[in-house]
MMTF fields as JSON, N, C-alpha, C and O atoms, coordinates in Angstrom:
{
  "mmtfVersion": "1.0.0",
  "mmtfProducer": "UNKNOWN",
  "numBonds": 311,
  "numAtoms": 312,
  "numGroups": 78,
  "numChains": 1,
  "numModels": 1,
  "chainsPerModel": [1],
  "groupsPerChain": [78],
  "chainIdList": ["A"],
  "bondAtomList": [4, 2, 8, 6, 12, 10, 16, 14, 20, 18, 24, 22, 28, 26, 32, 30, 36, 34, 40, 38, 44, 42, 48, 46, 52, 50, 56, 54, 60, 58, 64, 62, 68, 66, 72, 70, 76, 74, 80, 78, 84, 82, 88, 86, 92, 90, 96, 94, 100, 98, 104, 102, 108, 106, 112, 110, 116, 114, 120, 118, 124, 122, 128, 126, 132, 130, 136, 134, 140, 138, 144, 142, 148, 146, 152, 150, 156, 154, 160, 158, 164, 162, 168, 166, 172, 170, 176, 174, 180, 178, 184, 182, 188, 186, 192, 190, 196, 194, 200, 198, 204, 202, 208, 206, 212, 210, 216, 214, 220, 218, 224, 222, 228, 226, 232, 230, 236, 234, 240, 238, 244, 242, 248, 246, 252, 250, 256, 254, 260, 258, 264, 262, 268, 266, 272, 270, 276, 274, 280, 278, 284, 282, 288, 286, 292, 290, 296, 294, 300, 298, 304, 302, 308, 306],
  "bondOrderList": [1, 1, 1, 1, 1, 1, 1, 1, 1, 1, 1, 1, 1, 1, 1, 1, 1, 1, 1, 1, 1, 1, 1, 1, 1, 1, 1, 1, 1, 1, 1, 1, 1, 1, 1, 1, 1, 1, 1, 1, 1, 1, 1, 1, 1, 1, 1, 1, 1, 1, 1, 1, 1, 1, 1, 1, 1, 1, 1, 1, 1, 1, 1, 1, 1, 1, 1, 1, 1, 1, 1, 1, 1, 1, 1, 1, 1],
  "groupList": [{"groupName": "ILE", "atomNameList": ["N", "CA", "C", "O"], "elementList": ["N", "C", "C", "O"], "formalChargeList": [0, 0, 0, 0], "bondAtomList": [1, 0, 2, 1, 3, 2], "bondOrderList": [1, 1, 2], "singleLetterCode": "I", "chemCompType": "L-PEPTIDE LINKING"}, {"groupName": "ALA", "atomNameList": ["N", "CA", "C", "O"], "elementList": ["N", "C", "C", "O"], "formalChargeList": [0, 0, 0, 0], "bondAtomList": [1, 0, 2, 1, 3, 2], "bondOrderList": [1, 1, 2], "singleLetterCode": "A", "chemCompType": "L-PEPTIDE LINKING"}, {"groupName": "MET", "atomNameList": ["N", "CA", "C", "O"], "elementList": ["N", "C", "C", "O"], "formalChargeList": [0, 0, 0, 0], "bondAtomList": [1, 0, 2, 1, 3, 2], "bondOrderList": [1, 1, 2], "singleLetterCode": "M", "chemCompType": "L-PEPTIDE LINKING"}, {"groupName": "HIS", "atomNameList": ["N", "CA", "C", "O"], "elementList": ["N", "C", "C", "O"], "formalChargeList": [0, 0, 0, 0], "bondAtomList": [1, 0, 2, 1, 3, 2], "bondOrderList": [1, 1, 2], "singleLetterCode": "H", "chemCompType": "L-PEPTIDE LINKING"}, {"groupName": "LEU", "atomNameList": ["N", "CA", "C", "O"], "elementList": ["N", "C", "C", "O"], "formalChargeList": [0, 0, 0, 0], "bondAtomList": [1, 0, 2, 1, 3, 2], "bondOrderList": [1, 1, 2], "singleLetterCode": "L", "chemCompType": "L-PEPTIDE LINKING"}, {"groupName": "THR", "atomNameList": ["N", "CA", "C", "O"], "elementList": ["N", "C", "C", "O"], "formalChargeList": [0, 0, 0, 0], "bondAtomList": [1, 0, 2, 1, 3, 2], "bondOrderList": [1, 1, 2], "singleLetterCode": "T", "chemCompType": "L-PEPTIDE LINKING"}, {"groupName": "ARG", "atomNameList": ["N", "CA", "C", "O"], "elementList": ["N", "C", "C", "O"], "formalChargeList": [0, 0, 0, 0], "bondAtomList": [1, 0, 2, 1, 3, 2], "bondOrderList": [1, 1, 2], "singleLetterCode": "R", "chemCompType": "L-PEPTIDE LINKING"}, {"groupName": "GLU", "atomNameList": ["N", "CA", "C", "O"], "elementList": ["N", "C", "C", "O"], "formalChargeList": [0, 0, 0, 0], "bondAtomList": [1, 0, 2, 1, 3, 2], "bondOrderList": [1, 1, 2], "singleLetterCode": "E", "chemCompType": "L-PEPTIDE LINKING"}, {"groupName": "VAL", "atomNameList": ["N", "CA", "C", "O"], "elementList": ["N", "C", "C", "O"], "formalChargeList": [0, 0, 0, 0], "bondAtomList": [1, 0, 2, 1, 3, 2], "bondOrderList": [1, 1, 2], "singleLetterCode": "V", "chemCompType": "L-PEPTIDE LINKING"}, {"groupName": "PHE", "atomNameList": ["N", "CA", "C", "O"], "elementList": ["N", "C", "C", "O"], "formalChargeList": [0, 0, 0, 0], "bondAtomList": [1, 0, 2, 1, 3, 2], "bondOrderList": [1, 1, 2], "singleLetterCode": "F", "chemCompType": "L-PEPTIDE LINKING"}, {"groupName": "LYS", "atomNameList": ["N", "CA", "C", "O"], "elementList": ["N", "C", "C", "O"], "formalChargeList": [0, 0, 0, 0], "bondAtomList": [1, 0, 2, 1, 3, 2], "bondOrderList": [1, 1, 2], "singleLetterCode": "K", "chemCompType": "L-PEPTIDE LINKING"}, {"groupName": "ASN", "atomNameList": ["N", "CA", "C", "O"], "elementList": ["N", "C", "C", "O"], "formalChargeList": [0, 0, 0, 0], "bondAtomList": [1, 0, 2, 1, 3, 2], "bondOrderList": [1, 1, 2], "singleLetterCode": "N", "chemCompType": "L-PEPTIDE LINKING"}, {"groupName": "CYS", "atomNameList": ["N", "CA", "C", "O"], "elementList": ["N", "C", "C", "O"], "formalChargeList": [0, 0, 0, 0], "bondAtomList": [1, 0, 2, 1, 3, 2], "bondOrderList": [1, 1, 2], "singleLetterCode": "C", "chemCompType": "L-PEPTIDE LINKING"}, {"groupName": "ASP", "atomNameList": ["N", "CA", "C", "O"], "elementList": ["N", "C", "C", "O"], "formalChargeList": [0, 0, 0, 0], "bondAtomList": [1, 0, 2, 1, 3, 2], "bondOrderList": [1, 1, 2], "singleLetterCode": "D", "chemCompType": "L-PEPTIDE LINKING"}, {"groupName": "PRO", "atomNameList": ["N", "CA", "C", "O"], "elementList": ["N", "C", "C", "O"], "formalChargeList": [0, 0, 0, 0], "bondAtomList": [1, 0, 2, 1, 3, 2], "bondOrderList": [1, 1, 2], "singleLetterCode": "P", "chemCompType": "L-PEPTIDE LINKING"}, {"groupName": "GLY", "atomNameList": ["N", "CA", "C", "O"], "elementList": ["N", "C", "C", "O"], "formalChargeList": [0, 0, 0, 0], "bondAtomList": [1, 0, 2, 1, 3, 2], "bondOrderList": [1, 1, 2], "singleLetterCode": "G", "chemCompType": "PEPTIDE LINKING"}, {"groupName": "SER", "atomNameList": ["N", "CA", "C", "O"], "elementList": ["N", "C", "C", "O"], "formalChargeList": [0, 0, 0, 0], "bondAtomList": [1, 0, 2, 1, 3, 2], "bondOrderList": [1, 1, 2], "singleLetterCode": "S", "chemCompType": "L-PEPTIDE LINKING"}, {"groupName": "TRP", "atomNameList": ["N", "CA", "C", "O"], "elementList": ["N", "C", "C", "O"], "formalChargeList": [0, 0, 0, 0], "bondAtomList": [1, 0, 2, 1, 3, 2], "bondOrderList": [1, 1, 2], "singleLetterCode": "W", "chemCompType": "L-PEPTIDE LINKING"}, {"groupName": "GLN", "atomNameList": ["N", "CA", "C", "O"], "elementList": ["N", "C", "C", "O"], "formalChargeList": [0, 0, 0, 0], "bondAtomList": [1, 0, 2, 1, 3, 2], "bondOrderList": [1, 1, 2], "singleLetterCode": "Q", "chemCompType": "L-PEPTIDE LINKING"}, {"groupName": "TYR", "atomNameList": ["N", "CA", "C", "O"], "elementList": ["N", "C", "C", "O"], "formalChargeList": [0, 0, 0, 0], "bondAtomList": [1, 0, 2, 1, 3, 2], "bondOrderList": [1, 1, 2], "singleLetterCode": "Y", "chemCompType": "L-PEPTIDE LINKING"}],
  "groupTypeList": [0, 1, 2, 3, 0, 4, 5, 6, 1, 7, 7, 7, 8, 4, 9, 10, 7, 2, 10, 1, 11, 1, 4, 10, 10, 12, 13, 14, 0, 8, 10, 7, 9, 8, 7, 12, 5, 3, 15, 10, 5, 8, 16, 8, 4, 17, 1, 12, 6, 1, 18, 3, 10, 1, 2, 11, 11, 12, 4, 2, 7, 19, 5, 5, 18, 1, 13, 2, 13, 10, 4, 10, 0, 18, 19, 4, 11, 13],
  "groupIdList": [1, 2, 3, 4, 5, 6, 7, 8, 9, 10, 11, 12, 13, 14, 15, 16, 17, 18, 19, 20, 21, 22, 23, 24, 25, 26, 27, 28, 29, 30, 31, 32, 33, 34, 35, 36, 37, 38, 39, 40, 41, 42, 43, 44, 45, 46, 47, 48, 49, 50, 51, 52, 53, 54, 55, 56, 57, 58, 59, 60, 61, 62, 63, 64, 65, 66, 67, 68, 69, 70, 71, 72, 73, 74, 75, 76, 77, 78],
  "secStructList": [7, 7, 7, 7, 7, 7, 7, 2, 2, 2, 2, 2, 2, 2, 2, 2, 2, 2, 2, 2, 2, 2, 2, 2, 2, 6, 2, 2, 2, 2, 2, 2, 2, 2, 2, 2, 2, 6, 6, 7, 1, 6, 6, 2, 2, 2, 2, 6, 2, 2, 2, 2, 2, 2, 2, 2, 2, 2, 2, 2, 2, 6, 1, 1, 2, 2, 2, 2, 2, 2, 2, 2, 2, 2, 2, 2, 2, 7],
  "xCoordList": [-33.067, -31.644, -31.282, -31.48, -30.762, -30.345, -28.956, -28.079, -28.779, -27.481, -26.738, -27.26, -25.534, -24.747, -23.533, -22.779, -23.367, -22.242, -21.382, -21.892, -20.092, -19.179, -18.821, -18.739, -18.612, -18.139, -16.672, -16.016, -16.165, -14.729, -13.88, -12.861, -14.297, -13.549, -13.533, -12.501, -14.664, -14.72, -13.814, -13.127, -13.826, -12.955, -11.476, -10.67, -11.126, -9.741, -9.319, -8.194, -10.215, -9.926, -9.678, -8.735, -10.535, -10.385, -9.115, -8.458, -8.759, -7.529, -6.311, -5.382, -6.322, -5.225, -5.127, -4.034, -6.297, -6.32, -5.747, -4.974, -6.128, -5.605, -4.093, -3.373, -3.625, -2.182, -1.425, -0.348, -1.99, -1.374, -1.307, -0.306, -2.402, -2.405, -1.34, -0.658, -1.193, -0.187, 1.213, 2.052, 1.47, 2.795, 3.092, 4.228, 2.075, 2.241, 2.595, 3.507, 1.862, 2.089, 3.44, 4.055, 3.897, 5.152, 6.329, 7.399, 6.136, 7.145, 8.563, 9.496, 8.764, 10.15, 10.774, 11.969, 9.98, 10.49, 10.762, 11.741, 9.893, 10.102, 11.386, 12.179, 11.587, 12.803, 14.07, 15.077, 14.016, 15.17, 15.517, 16.689, 14.502, 14.737, 15.329, 16.299, 14.747, 15.23, 16.682, 17.501, 17.004, 18.382, 19.333, 20.464, 18.88, 19.719, 20.026, 21.108, 19.079, 19.258, 20.201, 20.696, 20.451, 21.311, 22.693, 23.334, 23.129, 24.46, 24.588, 25.697, 23.486, 23.529, 22.746, 21.836, 23.13, 22.357, 21.858, 20.902, 22.491, 22.063, 22.221, 21.454, 23.194, 23.445, 22.285, 22.23, 21.347, 20.164, 19.415, 18.852, 19.422, 18.682, 19.046, 18.179, 20.338, 20.725, 21.118, 20.955, 21.622, 22.094, 20.935, 21.1, 19.781, 18.647, 17.462, 16.315, 17.768, 16.703, 15.9, 14.671, 16.571, 15.865, 14.984, 13.852, 15.499, 14.718, 13.513, 12.423, 13.737, 12.659, 11.54, 10.355, 11.942, 10.963, 10.201, 8.987, 10.903, 10.264, 9.256, 8.155, 9.648, 8.756, 7.52, 6.402, 7.704, 6.553, 5.632, 4.41, 6.211, 5.398, 4.569, 3.398, 5.177, 4.459, 3.326, 2.2, 3.618, 2.587, 1.449, 0.283, 1.781, 0.732, -0.164, -1.355, 0.44, -0.331, -1.443, -2.487, -1.227, -2.196, -2.962, -3.689, -2.808, -3.519, -4.28, -4.263, -4.934, -5.698, -7.108, -7.555, -7.777, -9.18, -10.03, -10.963, -9.704, -10.449, -10.278, -11.235, -9.058, -8.822, -9.635, -10.225, -9.656, -10.43, -11.909, -12.612, -12.391, -13.806, -14.177, -15.257, -13.296, -13.543, -13.677, -14.561, -12.774, -12.837, -14.129, -14.739, -14.545, -15.783, -16.983, -17.836, -17.039, -18.158, -18.167, -19.214, -16.981, -16.883, -17.329, -18.066, -16.89, -17.263, -18.776, -19.385, -19.371, -20.808, -21.634, -22.76, -21.059, -21.774, -21.672, -22.459, -20.698, -20.507, -21.499, -21.474],
  "yCoordList": [-1.873, -1.904, -0.551, 0.494, -0.588, 0.639, 1.025, 0.179, 2.303, 2.794, 3.364, 4.225, 2.889, 3.364, 4.11, 3.591, 5.304, 6.12, 6.434, 6.821, 6.263, 6.548, 8.033, 8.656, 8.583, 9.956, 9.981, 8.94, 11.144, 11.297, 10.799, 10.138, 11.114, 10.684, 9.161, 8.572, 8.526, 7.05, 6.44, 5.448, 7.042, 6.533, 6.682, 5.798, 7.788, 8.009, 6.974, 6.476, 6.639, 5.628, 4.284, 3.57, 3.948, 2.672, 2.642, 1.605, 3.784, 3.855, 3.635, 2.918, 4.257, 4.082, 2.624, 2.08, 2.001, 0.596, -0.285, -1.204, -0.001, -0.762, -0.604, -1.57, 0.617, 0.892, 0.163, -0.387, 0.163, -0.53, -2.032, -2.683, -2.577, -4.012, -4.326, -5.346, -3.467, -3.669, -3.629, -4.464, -2.672, -2.572, -3.822, -4.295, -4.346, -5.548, -6.744, -7.513, -6.886, -8.001, -7.893, -8.906, -6.669, -6.44, -6.163, -5.755, -6.382, -6.026, -6.505, -5.707, -7.773, -8.199, -7.427, -7.131, -7.103, -6.392, -4.929, -4.346, -4.346, -2.961, -2.899, -1.97, -3.883, -3.918, -4.007, -3.372, -4.795, -4.9, -3.536, -3.168, -2.795, -1.462, -0.538, 0.173, -0.547, 0.317, -0.016, 0.888, -1.3, -1.708, -1.238, -0.84, -1.282, -0.827, 0.65, 1.087, 1.435, 2.894, 3.369, 4.495, 2.52, 2.941, 3.345, 2.632, 4.502, 4.986, 5.574, 5.874, 5.742, 6.299, 7.613, 7.842, 8.455, 9.684, 9.66, 8.95, 10.421, 10.483, 9.137, 8.823, 8.342, 7.05, 6.077, 5.072, 6.353, 5.522, 5.383, 4.332, 6.449, 6.468, 5.326, 4.757, 4.988, 3.88, 2.629, 1.516, 2.792, 1.634, 0.751, -0.46, 1.342, 0.591, 0.541, 0.336, 0.73, 0.764, -0.529, -0.488, -1.67, -2.963, -3.178, -3.646, -2.838, -2.991, -2.042, -2.403, -0.812, 0.161, -0.314, -0.195, -0.848, -1.349, -2.542, -2.641, -3.443, -4.607, -4.169, -4.712, -3.188, -2.67, -2.045, -2.334, -1.193, -0.562, -1.588, -1.471, -2.587, -3.623, -4.386, -4.684, -4.695, -5.399, -4.534, -5.008, -3.278, -2.396, -2.188, -2.14, -2.065, -1.893, -3.13, -3.032, -4.29, -5.531, -5.559, -6.172, -4.897, -4.926, -3.618, -3.458, -2.682, -1.406, -1.109, 0.013, -2.125, -1.96, -1.451, -1.448, -1.032, -0.607, -1.775, -1.581, -2.983, -4.167, -4.367, -4.722, -4.142, -4.237, -3.184, -3.459, -1.978, -0.893, -1.23, -1.004, -1.762, -2.125, -3.205, -3.15, -4.185, -5.218, -4.617, -4.991, -3.663, -3.011, -2.22, -2.219, -1.542, -0.755, -1.661, -1.355, -2.778, -3.714, -4.282, -4.377, -4.659, -5.186, -4.133, -4.44, -2.899, -1.801, -1.574, -1.398, -1.579, -1.334, -2.487, -2.293, -3.691, -4.854, -5.0, -5.718, -4.314, -4.384, -3.521, -3.467],
  "zCoordList": [-4.078, -3.709, -3.107, -3.727, -1.92, -1.241, -1.716, -1.887, -1.92, -2.376, -1.176, -0.469, -0.95, 0.175, -0.365, -1.188, 0.103, -0.332, 0.885, 1.937, 0.732, 1.819, 1.813, 0.754, 2.984, 3.084, 2.715, 2.68, 2.444, 2.112, 3.284, 3.083, 4.482, 5.678, 5.786, 6.108, 5.52, 5.57, 4.493, 4.735, 3.315, 2.241, 2.615, 2.325, 3.251, 3.675, 4.7, 4.651, 5.639, 6.656, 5.977, 6.317, 5.015, 4.314, 3.479, 3.386, 2.864, 2.086, 2.98, 2.609, 4.162, 5.116, 5.561, 5.716, 5.764, 6.155, 5.054, 5.325, 3.807, 2.668, 2.561, 2.31, 2.753, 2.689, 3.8, 3.568, 4.999, 6.132, 5.87, 6.168, 5.301, 4.962, 3.922, 4.02, 2.939, 1.9, 2.493, 2.156, 3.367, 4.002, 4.837, 4.873, 5.499, 6.323, 5.422, 5.726, 4.314, 3.399, 2.697, 2.363, 2.476, 1.756, 2.691, 2.24, 3.973, 4.97, 4.649, 4.739, 4.277, 3.982, 2.821, 2.845, 1.816, 0.643, 0.99, 0.525, 1.803, 2.258, 3.083, 2.932, 3.954, 4.788, 3.934, 4.246, 2.856, 1.957, 1.37, 1.292, 0.961, 0.403, 1.465, 1.204, 2.655, 3.742, 4.081, 4.251, 4.18, 4.469, 3.37, 3.651, 2.138, 1.027, 1.123, 0.729, 1.647, 1.686, 2.79, 2.74, 3.785, 4.902, 4.409, 3.637, 4.873, 4.563, 3.166, 2.723, 2.473, 1.125, 1.093, 1.89, 0.155, -0.054, -1.492, -1.804, -2.36, -3.763, -4.458, -5.368, -4.048, -4.703, -4.542, -5.251, -3.62, -3.449, -4.775, -5.08, -5.546, -6.803, -7.731, -8.393, -7.78, -8.659, -7.881, -8.381, -6.691, -5.919, -5.444, -5.298, -5.205, -4.657, -5.628, -5.23, -6.885, -7.904, -7.925, -7.98, -7.883, -7.949, -6.73, -6.855, -5.542, -4.311, -4.308, -3.865, -4.817, -4.888, -5.822, -5.509, -6.956, -7.93, -7.357, -7.529, -6.681, -6.071, -5.004, -4.915, -4.205, -3.169, -3.785, -3.358, -4.78, -5.426, -6.086, -5.997, -6.745, -7.381, -6.349, -6.582, -5.219, -4.158, -3.615, -3.459, -3.329, -2.777, -3.77, -3.378, -5.043, -6.05, -6.153, -6.447, -5.904, -5.958, -4.922, -5.145, -3.787, -2.687, -2.507, -1.526, -3.443, -3.343, -4.645, -5.15, -5.162, -6.391, -6.089, -4.942, -7.124, -6.953, -6.455, -5.677, -6.905, -6.454, -4.951, -4.263, -4.43, -2.976, -2.231, -1.186, -2.787, -2.15, -2.179, -1.194, -3.283, -3.389, -2.371, -1.782, -2.157, -1.146, 0.237, 1.008, 0.55, 1.866, 2.023, 3.093, 0.942, 1.002, 1.259, 2.092, 0.536, 0.71, 2.124, 2.765, 2.595, 3.965, 4.967, 5.905, 4.778, 5.684, 5.681, 6.736, 4.5, 4.403, 4.966, 5.423, 4.927, 5.452, 6.966, 7.583, 7.558, 9.021, 9.76, 10.99]
}
């Protein structure tokens, strides 16, 4: 069995790709948060708490170690 190790730069590229995929999948929820923040300053902290939590939960759903591992395997197989 050959052992393949990614360079730090390759891992960073894959992490950015994973993050971009998560943002794409969570786009409607991210937009809700952004819309909530318009015209607010400090009040964003409490006024948009629910939207912020929903956005973070969605992003965390698509940025797990398992998602990163899938990308690494796919990258190494290409």
